[in-house]
C-alpha positions in Angstrom: -18.4 2.8 -4.4 -16.0 5.2 -2.8 -16.9 8.4 -0.9 -14.4 11.2 -1.2 -14.6 12.8 2.2 -13.4 16.4 2.3 -13.3 18.0 5.8 -13.5 21.4 4.1 -17.3 20.7 3.6 -17.9 20.5 7.3 -19.3 23.4 9.2 -20.3 24.1 12.8 -23.1 26.3 13.9 -22.8 27.9 17.3 -25.4 28.8 19.9 -25.1 32.4 18.6 -26.3 31.1 15.1 -22.8 31.8 13.6 -21.4 29.3 11.1 -17.7 28.3 11.2 -15.6 26.3 8.7 -12.7 24.0 9.7 -9.4 25.7 10.7 -6.9 24.1 8.3 -4.0 26.3 9.4 -3.6 24.5 12.7 -0.5 23.4 14.5 -1.5 21.5 17.7 -1.8 18.1 16.1 -2.5 16.5 12.7 -5.9 17.0 11.2 -7.8 15.1 8.6 -7.3 15.9 4.9 -9.3 14.6 1.9 -9.6 10.9 2.2 -11.2 8.1 0.1 -13.8 6.0 2.1 -14.8 2.7 0.3 -18.2 1.3 1.1 -18.5 -0.1 4.7 -15.2 1.4 5.8 -14.5 4.1 8.4 -11.7 6.5 9.4 -11.1 8.2 12.7 -9.4 11.6 12.7 -9.5 15.2 14.0 -11.0 18.3 12.5 -10.3 21.7 14.2 -12.7 24.6 14.4 -12.1 28.0 15.9 -14.9 29.6 17.9 -15.0 32.6 20.1 -14.7 31.8 23.8 -18.3 32.9 24.6 -19.8 30.5 22.0 -20.4 26.8 22.0 -21.0 24.5 19.0 -24.6 23.4 18.5 -24.7 21.7 15.1 -22.2 19.9 12.9 -23.1 19.6 9.2 -21.5 18.2 6.1 -22.4 20.0 2.9 -20.9 19.0 -0.4 -21.9 21.6 -3.1 -20.6 19.5 -6.0 -22.8 16.5 -5.2 -25.6 18.1 -3.2 -24.8 15.7 -0.3 -25.8 17.1 3.1 -26.4 15.6 6.5 -26.2 16.6 10.1 -24.3 14.9 12.9 -26.5 13.8 15.8 -24.5 15.2 18.7 -21.6 17.7 18.8 -19.0 17.7 21.5 -18.1 20.8 23.5 -14.9 22.6 22.9 -11.9 20.4 23.6 -9.6 23.3 24.7 -9.3 27.0 24.9 -6.8 28.4 22.4 -4.7 31.4 22.3 -3.8 33.2 19.1 -1.0 35.7 18.7 0.1 38.2 16.2 3.0 37.1 13.9 5.2 40.0 14.9 6.6 40.3 18.4 6.4 43.5 20.3 10.0 44.2 21.0 11.9 46.9 23.0 15.6 47.6 22.9 17.0 49.2 26.0 13.5 50.3 27.0 12.7 51.9 23.6 10.1 50.4 21.3 11.0 48.9 17.9 8.9 50.1 15.0 6.1 47.8 13.9 7.3 45.1 11.5 10.9 45.6 12.8 13.5 48.0 11.7 14.8 50.9 13.7 14.2 51.8 17.3 11.6 54.5 17.8 12.1 57.5 20.0 15.9 57.2 20.1 17.5 59.7 22.5 19.8 62.2 21.0 21.6 62.3 24.3 22.6 59.7 26.8 19.3 59.9 28.7 19.1 56.2 29.7 22.8 55.4 30.0 23.1 53.9 26.5 23.7 56.9 24.2 22.4 57.6 20.7 24.2 54.5 19.3 21.0 52.6 20.2 19.5 54.3 17.1 21.9 52.3 15.0 20.4 48.9 16.0 17.9 47.3 13.7 15.7 44.7 15.4 12.9 42.4 14.6 11.0 39.5 16.3 8.6 37.0 14.9 6.8 33.8 16.1 8.1 30.8 14.2 4.7 29.1 13.7 2.3 28.9 10.8 -1.1 29.1 12.5 -0.2 31.1 15.6 -2.7 28.9 17.6 -1.4 27.6 20.9 -2.9 25.8 23.9 -1.9 25.8 27.6 1.5 24.3 28.1 2.6 24.5 24.5 5.9 26.1 23.6 6.2 29.2 21.4 9.4 29.7 19.5 10.3 33.4 19.0 13.1 34.3 16.6 14.8 37.6 17.3 17.2 39.3 14.9 19.5 42.3 15.3 21.9 44.2 13.0 24.3 47.0 14.0 24.5 49.7 11.4 27.4 51.4 13.1 27.9 55.1 12.5 31.4 56.7 12.7 30.6 58.1 16.1 29.2 54.9 17.5 31.3 52.4 19.6 33.1 49.7 17.6 31.3 46.9 19.4 28.0 46.5 21.3 27.0 43.6 23.5 23.7 41.9 23.6 23.6 41.3 27.4 20.1 40.1 28.4 16.5 39.6 27.5 13.3 39.4 29.4 9.6 38.6 29.0 6.6 40.5 30.3 6.1 38.1 33.2 3.0 36.5 31.6 4.7 33.8 29.6 7.4 31.8 31.3 10.7 31.7 29.5 11.8 28.1 29.0 15.2 28.5 27.4 17.1 30.4 24.8 20.0 30.1 22.4 22.8 31.0 21.9 24.1 31.8 25.4 24.6 35.5 26.3 26.4 37.8 26.1 26.8 38.1 22.3 29.2 40.7 20.9 28.4 42.6 17.6 31.4 44.3 16.1 31.5 46.8 13.3 29.0 48.0 10.6 26.6 45.3 9.4 27.4 42.8 12.2 24.3 40.8 13.1 23.1 38.4 15.8 20.1 36.1 16.3 18.5 35.0 19.5 15.9 32.2 19.7 13.6 32.2 22.8 11.1 29.5 23.8 8.1 30.6 25.9 5.3 28.5 27.5 1.6 29.3 27.2 0.1 29.7 30.6 -3.4 28.7 31.6 -6.2 30.8 30.0 -6.8 32.5 26.8 -4.3 35.1 25.4 -4.2 37.1 22.3 -2.4 40.1 20.7 1.4 40.5 20.7 4.0 38.7 22.7 6.2 41.2 24.5 10.0 40.8 24.8 12.7 43.2 25.8 16.5 43.1 25.2 19.4 45.2 26.6 22.6 46.1 24.9 25.7 47.7 26.3 28.7 49.3 24.7 
């Protein structure tokens, strides 16, 4: 006889009496999928759950609605690590001006050269996303952020603009980036990409990652 073990039928109850199902969209390591277990055999693997930081697991149960099989595990380990979860989109500023949510044009563009850049900043389209499926990270893990820029040059804009530098918010150390800067974007429709790797510091973090870039002309 073979038991078809499906981790999706596991559930954890917390000390707050909340019930949580396994987190299948998980990137830190490989987790168990559906497996066949012949009689007297065993399999060791990992199943991930996501709990709020102020709750701890109190009961682990397996409940298969198709067969009616249900049993509780005798003891439940405490959380193995504190996770951070981020929004998919990166909060990005260009020359100190915020990019619209979801990427596109720079908000609040000056109509005069109030910050030394001139209104050509309004012709830059920008977006930033985290390249990761689950957006769950642990201390010391690397976060890859993809930034993309396009220059929709107007007749009055300079022929070329230069992507000079980028910076984080000081919370997440920047490990490396590519390509090397500066990058020149020339003419209407020119585009450039920048990949940045950040490291997750100790503790729990959430919300949006914040990056800023600076162009010159």
